[in-house]
N, C-alpha and C positions, 0 to 999 in steps of 0.2 A: 488303464490305458495303454493297448500294446503299441510299442512303436516298431515300426519294419526297420530291419538290419540293413544299413545302407552299405552297398557294395562298392569295391573300388572302382568298377566299371563308371560307376554314377558320378563318383568324384572325378574321374578323368574326363568325363564328358562336359563336366561344369568347367574344369580346368581348360579344355580346349576352347573355352570363349574367352579366356584371358590372354590377352595379347601382351606382348613384351613392349613397352614404350618405345624402344628404340628401333625395333624392326617389325614390320607388320606380320609377324607369326606369332601363332599361340605357343605358351610357355611347354606345352607338351612336344610339338612337333620340333621345336627349338632343342629339346632335350634337356631342359633346366630341372624337369622333376626327376630327381633321384629315387625317391621311395614315398609311397602312400600306405599309411597304416590306419585302419579303423578297427577302433575297439569295441567290445560287446555292448558298450554303452553309446556307440555313434560318436566317441571321441575321434578326432582326426589328426592324426600326426603327418605333417608332410617334411620330407628333406628336399630342399631344393638348392640350385645354384644360382649366380648371375654369370651374363658373359664376360663381365669385367669387374675386377675387385673395386676399380675407383668409380664404380658407376652409381652417379649420384640418385639414382631412381630406385635404390632398393626398397624404400620405404613404400612407395606407391605401388611397386610390384607385388609386395606383402599384402598389402589392403586390397589390391585388387583380387588376389588368389583367395583371400578371405571372404571377401564380398560375395565372389560367385559361389564358393562353398556354403555360404550362409543361406543360399536359396533352397538348398536341399531341406525337405522338410524332416523334422525329427533329428536334426544334426546337434551333436553336443559341442564339448569345446573344441576350438580348431587352434593346433599348435603349428607354427611354420618355422623351421630351423633352417638357416641359410648354412650351406656347408662349402669349403672351398676344395675339399678333396673327395673325389679325383676332380682337377680342375675341368672347367669346361672347354672344349673346343669344337670347331665346325663340323668333326665326324659325329658328333652326339646328334646332330640334327637329323630329322626325318629326310632320307635322301631325295626323296621327290621334290619336296620343299626347297632344299638346299640348290638343287640343280635350276628350279624355278627362279630362285632369287639370284643365280650366277654366282653364287659364294663357290669357293673351292677353285675358281679360276683365278690365275695369277694377275690378270690385268683388271684394271678397275673398268667399269661399264661406261663410266663416265671420266673422259680425260679433263680434269679440272684444272685450270689455270689459278694458283693461289693468288697471284699478283693482280690479275687481270679480271675475272670471273667476279661479278659482284651478285650474290645470291637475292632474288627477289621472290617474295612469297606469293604463291598462287591458291587460289581456292578459299575456304572460309572455315571458321570455328563454328562447332555445333556442340550446344550444350544438352545433353539426353537428359530423358526424365529421371534417371537415376541420379543426376549430379555429376556423372563422369563426362568427359570432353572428348569430341573427337575432331579431327581435322578432314574436311571433305573436298577433294579435289572437282575440277571442273566437270570430270565424267559422274560425279555424285558417288564416287567410292569414298567410304569413311574409314578412317584409321583411328583406333583408340589411342589417345596420347595423354600425357599429363600436363600440368601447368609450366613445368620447366621446358617442354619441348614446345610449346604454344609460344612463352616468352622468347624462346630462340628463332622461332618461325616469324615471330612479330617483328624482330629486330632484323630480320633479311628485307630490309626496305629498297635494296636495289642500289644504295648509295656507298656501301662499305665491300672490300674485298674479303676473301676468306682470313687472311692473315689479320686485317684489322678487327673482323668479328672474333676471332681467337684471342687477340690482345684483349678486347672487352672483356670477354668472358673470364680469360685467366686472372684479371684484376677482381672482378665482380665475384667470383668464387674462390679467390685466394688460392689457386691451385698451380702447380707448374705449367709454365707455357707449353711445353712439349706433350704432356699429358692432355690439355684442353684441346689442343690443336688436332690431336689425333680423335678425340670424341667429337670434334666440330666438323671435321672431314667425314667421319663418319654418318654423322647426323644429315649433312648435307647430301651425301651420296643417298641416305634413305629417303629423305624429303624429295630428292630429284626422282628416285625410283616411284615414289607414291604420286608423283607429278603434282607436288603441292610447292615446287619452286619453279620459276621459268626456267628453261633449258639455259645452259650456257651459250650465249653469243657474245663472241669477243666484240668490244666496242671498236667502231670504225675509227 
């Protein structure tokens, strides 16, 4: 049986379906894929990085990458290596995507009051046929997410401030409060952009 040689282009087109769980952008446009190598036997070696070292979502993203590449007919072994050198930075993103997301601009698109704003979830969870999870906003736009993000989104019940949510997660994950706060704020930022949280309206 003759197996067709898989091209790098084919691998990249599958990788473009794989979204970063924290930012609704695929791993290629985010600049997370550093190298793809396809051997004669169609074994695939991928060198990729993550946006942050403390990211609790490494395993999920590696699983997703493998899942999409596995759909290519005739694929052999898939090896994904996480590298930290060179470190990822925003300038590795596809410039069009970067501008669309409003990254690289000094000010946040949402001015959030940590003490007053109580994030409240909006939208719904959708389990897809392949078992992966997505959050869908009121406009029926879906975002691939994982259980950690759903758990966080679910905990945004409108009765706790950002500071309180960060406290809870810091205890739950046994991580330093400062690190968690940064992740929580980023996540809230992204969920707001994806319209999966109700906008911040100060309580009267």
